[in-house]
C-alpha positions in Angstrom: 8.9 -14.7 14.8 11.0 -15.9 11.9 12.9 -13.6 9.5 10.3 -14.3 6.7 7.4 -13.4 9.1 9.2 -10.2 10.2 9.7 -9.2 6.6 6.1 -9.9 5.7 5.0 -7.8 8.7 7.3 -5.0 7.5 5.8 -5.1 4.0 2.3 -5.0 5.5 3.3 -2.0 7.6 4.6 -0.2 4.6 1.4 -0.9 2.7 -0.7 0.5 5.6 1.6 3.5 5.8 2.1 4.4 2.1 -0.7 2.5 0.3 -3.1 5.5 -0.1 -0.4 7.8 -1.6 0.9 5.0 -3.8 -2.6 4.3 -5.1 -3.2 8.0 -5.8 0.1 8.2 -7.6 -0.8 5.1 -9.7 -4.2 6.5 -10.5 -2.7 9.8 -11.6 -0.5 7.9 -14.0 -3.0 5.4 -15.3 -6.3 7.2 -14.9 -7.9 3.9 -14.1 -8.6 3.0 -10.4 -8.8 -0.7 -11.1 -5.5 -0.9 -13.0 -4.0 1.3 -10.3 -5.1 -1.1 -7.5 -3.9 -4.1 -9.6 -0.4 -2.5 -10.0 -0.2 -1.6 -6.4 -1.1 -5.0 -5.2 1.2 -6.6 -7.7 4.1 -4.5 -6.4 3.5 -5.6 -2.8 2.9 -9.2 -3.7 6.2 -9.3 -5.6 7.9 -7.6 -2.6 6.7 -10.3 -0.3 7.6 -13.1 -2.8 11.1 -12.0 -3.7 12.2 -10.0 -0.8 13.1 -7.0 -3.0 12.3 -4.4 -0.3 14.9 -5.7 2.1 17.7 -4.4 -0.2 16.2 -1.0 -0.7 17.9 1.9 1.1 14.9 4.2 0.9 11.9 1.9 0.9 9.3 4.6 0.3 11.0 5.9 -2.9 11.6 2.3 -4.0 7.9 1.6 -3.7 7.0 4.7 -5.7 9.4 3.6 -8.4 8.0 0.1 -8.4 4.4 1.3 -8.6 5.3 3.7 -11.4 7.1 1.0 -13.4 4.2 -1.5 -12.8 1.6 1.1 -14.1 3.8 2.1 -17.1 4.5 -1.6 -18.0 0.8 -2.4 -17.8 0.0 0.6 -20.0 2.5 -0.6 -22.6 0.8 -4.0 -22.5 -2.6 -2.5 -22.9 -1.2 0.0 -25.5 -3.8 2.6 -24.6 -4.1 5.6 -22.4 -7.1 6.7 -20.4 -8.0 10.1 -19.0 -7.6 10.9 -15.3 -10.6 9.6 -13.5 -12.6 12.5 -12.0 -13.9 10.3 -9.2 -10.5 9.1 -7.8 -10.0 9.9 -4.1 -7.8 12.9 -4.1 -8.9 14.5 -0.8 -10.6 13.3 2.4 -10.9 16.3 4.8 -13.6 16.2 7.4 -15.4 19.3 6.0 -15.2 18.6 2.3 -15.5 21.4 -0.2 -16.8 19.3 -3.1 -16.8 22.2 -5.6 -13.3 23.2 -4.7 -12.1 19.6 -4.8 -13.6 19.2 -8.2 -12.0 22.4 -9.5 -8.6 21.3 -8.1 -8.9 17.8 -9.6 -9.7 19.4 -13.0 -6.8 21.8 -12.6 -4.5 18.9 -11.7 -5.8 16.9 -14.7 -5.0 19.9 -17.0 -1.3 20.0 -15.9 1.2 18.4 -18.2 2.0 14.8 -17.2 5.5 15.6 -16.0 4.3 18.4 -13.7 1.4 16.5 -12.4 3.6 13.5 -11.6 6.1 15.7 -9.6 3.2 17.5 -7.8 1.7 14.2 -6.6 5.0 12.7 -5.6 5.9 15.8 -3.6 2.6 16.7 -2.0 0.8 13.3 -1.6 3.8 11.0 -1.7 5.9 13.3 0.6 9.0 12.7 -1.4 11.8 15.2 -1.6 12.9 16.7 -4.9 16.1 14.6 -4.7 14.0 11.4 -4.3 11.7 12.5 -7.1 14.7 13.2 -9.3 16.1 9.8 -8.6 12.8 8.2 -9.3 12.1 9.9 -12.6 15.7 10.1 -13.8 15.9 13.9 -13.7 17.9 16.3 -11.6 16.4 17.5 -8.3 16.5 21.1 -9.7 14.3 19.9 -12.7 11.9 18.3 -10.3 11.7 21.5 -8.2 11.1 23.5 -11.4 8.3 21.3 -12.5 6.8 21.6 -9.1 7.0 25.4 -9.2 5.5 25.5 -12.7 2.7 23.2 -11.6 2.0 25.4 -8.6 1.9 28.5 -10.7 -0.5 26.9 -13.2 -2.7 25.6 -10.3 -2.8 29.1 -8.7 -3.7 30.7 -12.0 -6.4 28.1 -12.8 -7.9 28.2 -9.3 -7.8 32.0 -9.2 -9.5 32.2 -12.6 -12.2 29.9 -11.4 -12.8 31.9 -8.2 -13.0 35.2 -10.2 -15.4 33.7 -12.7 -17.6 32.5 -9.8 -17.5 36.0 -8.3 -18.3 37.7 -11.6 -21.3 35.5 -12.1 -23.0 36.9 -8.9 
């Protein structure tokens, strides 16, 4: 197997390994599943074509940064913003709690963009706060603070919904 074939196989492996989290991240930024898929595929195609991943020290963080840039660049080209799609695939547990999932998606959608971005990168992207800080151009402490604020807002939002459901009985 040649060097080019090994590199292509590595890129395919990274796509299988991180593609779902990258797509979720792109969807959270763009709000459009189609544009998100396009951005994700564009990133991986460029990686295969120009070999950019071979120089990356942390390939996962690099991919998140590339996807973020691709989505933001496309949004600039489109010069419009769309709301977060309520039907994007956030969760896939075996015994789905559709009402809970919908409430959590709404609560995530209500978070400020910077907090939602950090939440998704940390929980679904499995990036450290240091990696998130590097990706977003902020300190790791700022990333951790945004995460804590997001958690507090999510707890408050979810707790309020649970209490309102209990009071309705």
